[in-house]
C-alpha positions, 0 to 999 in steps of 0.5 A: 591842119584841116585833117587835125581839126577833123580828128578833134571833131571826130572825138566830139561826135561832130562827124558831118563837120569832120567829113566836110573838113576832110573833103577840103583837105582832100582838095588840097592834097588830092592824092592822099589816100589816108584822107580819102580812107578817113572820109570813108570811115567817118561816113561809115560811122555816120551810116552814110554807107554809099559815100563810105564805099565811094571814098574807100574805093578811092583810097584803095585805088590810090594806095592798094597796099594799105590794109586799113581801107580794105578792112573798113570797106569790109565792115561797111558792106556788112553794116550796110547790107549784111553783105557777107559775099561782098565782104569776103571779096574785099578781104580776099583782094588784100594784097600780099599781107601776112596771115599772121599780121594784125591787119589781116586778122582785124578784117577776117576775124570779124568776117568769119564770126559774122559768117559763123565760119567758126572753124575758119576763125579757129584756124585764123587764130592759130596763125596769128603772130601776136597774143593780144589784138591791140589798137587805140580802140580795144585790147583783146587777148587772142584767147578771148576770141578763141573762147568765143569761137569754141563757145559758138561751136558748143565746145564749152570746156575748151572755151572755158579754158581759153576764157580763163587764160584770157582772164589771167592775162588781163588781170595781170596787165591791169596790175601794170595799167589800172587806168587802161579802159580797154583792159577793163572792157575785155576783162568784163567780157571774160568774166561774163563768159565765165559766169562771174556776173557781178564782176563782169558788169562792174568791169564793163561799166567801169570801162564805159565810165572811163571812156564815155561817149561824151568824152570820146565819140569815136572810142566810147561806143565800143565800150558800150557795145561790150557792156551790151554783150555782157548784159546779153550773155548774163541774162539781162536782155532789157539792159542789153537792148538799152545799150543797143538802142543807144548805139543805133541812135548815135554814130557807131559801128553798130548797125541793124544788119550787124545785129542780125548777123553777129552770134554774140546777140543770139541770147536776145533773138527771142526778145520782143525789144530786140526783134523790134530793133531788127524790124526797124532796119 
């Protein structure tokens, strides 16, 4: 009951209260690794990174075979200090996980992108055992990530082919699930990469409207991030920075260190407002 209440508060953006409730739950069930990991995740979203690492280490110690804690810790180190080496060490300690598994892909795909190890990212994509990385947060075709890796490497013709494949797959899925905000969000990214500006912005906005932060403070920020990427890629830097300023003002996975590292924000590097965001951290 304590944890269930914390889940509800997470959706409402009441992360600090959720952490307090989970800490009480951990007192009741002190060997529950999932509760410790959740405290770590909530703390990461609330940008209390030292506390996040403390509880994630606790969770890993209790359940060293659970990949989720390692992935959250990796993202925490990147968000906190931009610690690429620390992130790699955490992911390298993942025990006995299949390289084609989504739990392996989740952490390493982000690490390779932020490290700008695009050859390694492409190799990772070749080994996955699924066509779409799907969770309650996102539904991203592998071809969309492949397109990004190829584009970052300057292999634009190959990237366009990957983006087209992602677009076709997403449009087909939307025919079956038109109310799935995750598909609208990913389709907006595909349209943006293909230069279809009006359709990209419409899809990105649609995802935000379907799953607003006010409705779900846990999932909503990711849709805002995707809209910011769409704006950045399509030459609307002020609209992109508007979204990023908002994300930095609320609990989210976006941090100044992530903005410094992630190549998706390269179109904004010379923009004064983006530079001011980086200076703020």
